[in-house]
C-alpha positions in Angstrom: 62.2 21.1 87.5 60.0 22.8 90.2 56.9 21.8 88.3 57.9 18.1 88.2 58.6 18.1 91.9 55.2 19.8 92.5 53.5 17.3 90.2 55.3 14.4 91.9 54.3 15.7 95.4 50.7 16.2 94.3 50.6 12.7 92.7 52.0 11.2 96.0 49.5 13.1 98.1 46.6 11.9 95.9 47.8 8.3 95.9 48.0 8.4 99.7 44.5 9.9 100.0 43.1 7.1 97.7 45.0 4.5 99.7 43.5 5.9 102.9 40.0 5.8 101.4 40.5 2.1 100.4 41.8 1.2 103.8 39.0 3.0 105.5 36.4 1.1 103.4 38.2 -2.2 104.3 38.3 -1.3 108.0 34.5 -0.6 107.9 33.9 -3.9 106.1 36.0 -5.9 108.5 34.4 -4.3 111.5 30.9 -4.9 110.1 31.7 -8.6 109.3 33.1 -9.3 112.8 30.2 -7.5 114.5 27.9 -9.6 112.4 29.4 -12.7 113.9 32.0 -13.7 111.4 35.5 -14.8 112.5 38.2 -12.2 111.9 40.3 -14.7 109.9 37.3 -15.4 107.6 36.7 -11.7 107.0 40.4 -11.0 106.3 40.4 -13.9 103.8 37.6 -12.5 101.8 38.5 -11.6 98.2 37.3 -8.0 98.9 40.0 -7.6 101.5 42.8 -9.6 99.9 42.4 -7.8 96.6 42.7 -4.3 98.1 45.4 -4.7 100.7 49.1 -5.5 100.6 50.6 -7.1 103.7 51.8 -3.7 104.9 48.3 -2.2 104.5 46.7 -5.2 106.2 49.0 -4.5 109.2 47.8 -0.9 109.3 44.2 -2.1 109.2 44.8 -4.5 112.0 46.3 -1.8 114.1 43.2 0.4 113.7 41.6 1.1 117.1 38.1 0.3 115.7 39.3 -3.1 114.4 41.0 -3.9 117.7 37.7 -3.0 119.5 35.7 -5.3 117.2 38.2 -8.1 117.8 38.0 -7.6 121.6 34.2 -7.7 121.3 34.4 -10.9 119.3 36.7 -12.5 122.0 34.3 -11.3 124.9 31.4 -12.8 123.0 33.1 -16.1 122.5 33.8 -16.3 126.2 30.2 -15.4 127.0 29.0 -18.1 124.7 31.8 -20.5 125.7 32.8 -20.8 122.1 36.5 -20.8 122.3 37.2 -22.0 118.7 39.4 -24.9 119.7 37.3 -27.3 117.7 35.1 -26.8 114.6 
């Protein structure tokens, strides 16, 4: 029994590490896309993002401080350029 609990704990740990690595790559991707001038919604709708994140994981990505900073930068830039996104 102890071996199965150990194996289960190890499996859970490795799955969490893999999930964290995927989330980290998605965070990097979203930040890069937003900094390159794309709208956040467009970057989040990319198949690369949608295929890798569940709704729960997407919430964690959106709460990442680096993503928040990139979003704030996008908003500041829109105000500087007077591009408020009310019309396309």
